[in-house]
C-alpha positions in Angstrom: 69.1 -28.5 3.1 69.4 -30.0 6.5 68.0 -28.4 9.6 69.3 -29.1 13.0 66.9 -30.8 15.5 67.0 -27.5 17.6 66.0 -25.2 15.1 63.1 -27.6 13.9 61.8 -27.7 17.3 61.9 -24.1 17.7 60.1 -23.5 14.5 57.4 -26.1 15.3 57.0 -24.7 18.8 56.5 -21.1 17.3 54.1 -22.5 14.6 51.9 -24.4 16.9 52.3 -22.1 20.2 48.7 -20.7 19.9 47.0 -24.0 19.6 44.5 -25.1 22.3 45.4 -28.2 23.8 43.5 -28.0 27.0 40.9 -30.7 28.1 37.4 -30.4 26.5 38.9 -28.9 23.3 36.8 -31.5 21.1 33.5 -30.5 22.9 34.3 -26.8 22.2 35.1 -27.1 18.6 31.8 -29.3 18.1 29.7 -26.7 19.9 31.2 -24.0 17.7 30.3 -26.0 14.5 26.8 -26.8 15.8 26.3 -23.2 16.5 27.5 -22.2 13.0 25.2 -24.9 11.4 22.1 -23.6 13.5 23.0 -20.1 12.1 23.3 -21.4 8.5 20.0 -23.2 9.0 18.2 -20.3 10.5 19.4 -17.8 7.6 18.2 -20.6 5.0 14.7 -20.6 6.6 14.7 -16.9 6.6 15.5 -16.8 3.0 13.0 -19.5 2.0 10.1 -17.7 4.0 11.1 -14.5 2.2 11.0 -16.4 -1.1 7.6 -17.7 -0.3 6.4 -14.3 0.7 7.7 -12.7 -2.5 6.1 -15.4 -4.6 2.7 -14.8 -2.9 3.0 -11.1 -3.3 3.8 -11.6 -6.9 0.8 -14.0 -7.3 -1.6 -11.4 -5.6 -0.4 -8.7 -7.8 -0.9 -10.4 -11.1 -3.9 -9.9 -13.0 -5.1 -13.5 -12.3 -4.7 -13.0 -8.5 -6.7 -9.6 -8.8 -9.4 -11.6 -10.8 -9.6 -14.4 -8.3 -10.0 -11.7 -5.4 -12.8 -9.8 -7.2 -14.7 -12.7 -8.7 -16.3 -14.0 -5.7 -19.9 -15.4 -5.3 -20.9 -12.0 -3.6 -19.5 -10.2 -6.5 -21.2 -12.4 -9.1 -24.6 -12.0 -7.3 -24.3 -8.4 -7.1 -23.4 -8.0 -10.9 -26.6 -10.3 -11.5 -28.7 -8.1 -9.3 -27.4 -4.9 -11.0 -28.1 -6.4 -14.3 -31.7 -7.4 -13.5 -32.2 -3.7 -12.0 -30.6 -2.2 -14.9 -32.8 -4.3 -17.4 -36.0 -3.2 -15.3 -35.2 0.4 -15.3 -34.1 0.4 -19.0 -37.6 -1.1 -20.1 -39.3 1.5 -17.7 -37.6 4.1 -19.2 -38.0 3.0 -22.9 -41.7 2.9 -22.1 -41.5 6.6 -21.1 -38.8 7.7 -23.6 -41.1 10.1 -25.4 -42.2 11.8 -22.0 -38.4 11.8 -20.8 -37.2 13.4 -24.2 -39.9 16.0 -23.8 -39.0 17.2 -20.3 -35.5 16.2 -19.9 -34.0 19.3 -21.1 -36.4 21.5 -19.1 -35.6 19.4 -15.8 -31.8 19.7 -16.2 -32.1 23.5 -16.8 -34.2 23.9 -13.8 -31.8 21.8 -11.8 -28.9 23.8 -12.9 -30.6 27.1 -11.8 -31.6 25.8 -8.5 -28.0 24.7 -7.7 -26.7 28.2 -8.9 -29.3 29.9 -6.9 -28.4 27.7 -3.8 -24.9 28.8 -3.6 -25.8 32.5 -3.9 -26.6 33.2 -0.2 -23.1 31.8 0.7 -21.3 33.9 -1.6 -23.1 36.9 -0.6 -22.3 36.4 3.0 -18.6 35.5 2.2 -18.4 38.8 0.2 -20.0 40.7 3.1 -17.4 39.3 5.7 -14.5 39.9 3.2 -15.3 43.6 2.8 -16.1 44.1 6.6 -12.7 42.7 7.7 -10.7 44.8 5.3 -9.9 48.5 5.5 -10.5 50.8 2.7 -8.2 50.9 -0.2 -7.9 54.7 0.3 -7.3 54.7 4.3 -10.7 56.1 4.9 -12.9 54.5 7.6 -15.6 52.2 6.2 -19.1 53.4 6.4 -21.5 51.0 8.2 -24.7 51.3 6.3 
């Protein structure tokens, strides 16, 4: 297949007609390449930061991370103080175990009765307000006593 010179020139002109051949072409291409590289680098940095954040969150949510957060010098000191106070209270209660066992049931019963009686005035007041604001079931006017 042989092509004539004119047809080859016409074809090449059609193929390369949209190319930029103006001055500064190399600088514009390099600027675009640098911009693409910077965009790719910023995306990679964002991905690395997100990955690091994910790892830190995963580490914090693990049981080891929880233990590390909870077991501090303050927590150990508070636990030791609570243990000491518990031991003191336990020995004091053990010395009075007979007295406690003798009066514990009466004390708990008395406390329950007091709590029940403490709510009684509030219940009576609520019931009185409820009946005063509601009309009679038969449509008759209420008697005010």
